[in-house]
N, C-alpha and C positions, 0 to 999 in steps of 0.2 A: 448450781452446776449446770442445769439444763439451759439456762440463759447463756452461759459462757459458750457452750457448744454451738448454739444457734448463731451467736455472734461470730464465732470462729468460722462456721460454715459460710456465713454471709460474706465475710472478708475473703475467704478462699474463692468463693464464686466470683466476687468482684475482681479479684486478682486474675482469675482465669479469663474473665471477659476482657480485661485490659490487655492481657497477653495475646488473646485472639485478635483484638483490634490492631495491636502492634504488628502481629504477624501478617495480617492482611495489608497493612500500610507498607510494610517492608517488601512483601511480594509485589505490590503495585509499583513501588519505586524501582525494584529490580526489572520488572517488565518494561517500565518506561525507559529505563537506561538501556535495556537490550534493544528496544524499538529505536532509540536514538542513533544506534550504529547499524541499523538494518532497514531496508526499504519495505519490509514486511508490514502490511497494514493497508489502510484505505487512504487514497489520495484523490484530491480534487484536481482535475486536469484544467489547465488554462490555455486557451487558444493563443498561440504565439503571435498571430496577426491582429486579433481584436482585443486581446487582454481579458476576454470574458471567460467565466467558468464554462466548461463543456460537459464534463462527465465525472463520475466517481469510478475509480479503478481500484480493485482489490488485488494487492500483490501478495502472493503466497509462495511457499517454498516446498519443493517436492523432496522425496526421500534421498535423492542424490545431491541435494543442496542447491539445485538450480531454481531460479525464480521465474514465475510467470504472472501475468496480470490480466484480469478479466473485468470487463465493463459491468458494473453493478447498477448504475443509474445514469440516465442522461440528465443534463441540467439545462435550464433555459429553453431555447428553441430545440435543443436536442432531447428534451424530455418527451419522447414519443416511443412508447414500448414496442410499437410495431415497425419501427425504423429498421431498414435492412441495408446490408452492404452490397448495393447494386453495382458498385465499381470494382468490387473484389474480383480477382481472376483465379484464385486458388479454390480450395474446398469450401471456403467461407462465402463464395458467391451467393448472393441473395439470402444469406442467413441473417437472422436477427442480430443486431449489434448488441442489444441487451443480453448479457450472459456470454458474449463472445470473448475468447482469449485473444488479446491484441499484442501481448508481450510474451515471449517464450525463450527458454534456454539461457537466461542471464546467469552468469557465473561470477563469483567473487574474484576480484583481481586487485589485491592490495586494499585500498580504501574505496574502490569503485566496483561496479559490476559491468561486465563486458561480454562480448562474443554471442550476444543474443540477437533477436529480431523483434521489430515492432511494426505493426500494421497501422496505417492511417486509413480508417474506415471512410474518410471523406473522398479519397482518391483511389482507394483499393491497393495502394502500393505497399510493399513490404521493404523495410529498410534494416540495415544493420543497426544495432542499438548499443549504447553504453549509458550508464547513469552513475551519479554520485550524490551523496547527501550534503546539504549545507545547513547552516544556522542550527547546529545541534540536532540535526535530524528532522527539523520541521519542514524543510524544503527538499525536494528531489529534482535534480536537474537531469532531464531525459533528453538524450541526443540521438536523433535518427539520421543516418547518413548512407551515402552510396560510395563504395570503394574506400576512401580514406575519410577520417573524421572531419577534415576541413570542409568537405563537400556535404554539408548537411544543415540541419537546424535544430535548435534546442527549445525545450519548453521547461518551465519551472512549475512543478506541481506542489500543492500544499497538503501537508498531512492533516487528516481528519481524525477526531477523537472518537 
């Protein structure tokens, strides 16, 4: 009788472990699917003129649902923690680019995000911004523009895991 209860306990424990693993996998899948339809996460920015990686930007959401993006790491020649936004003309003038919020006030608009602003730390200019996801959420097309969207440029960023 004792052997039977130990075996039953072992089976119950194994079943509980399998259920826990299945739960973790399911939660991961749900998170991945949620990420696929939202820009929230970490993105590798690509210079639209050179095609080279420039930085990692962390996009997050505030309590009102608006998105913002912060530089969390420079890449390549931009990997200089003491690099400053010397060309900025607003409150970010001479501030460290690392940790700087360069995207703000992005709001969901159908399948895209719009009505926000993006700072180009290279020239210090602030542009209107819109963005949308492509390729199942693995790429983010970010467009900075002046006035109307036709007068601007786009970069395609790559989601990082």
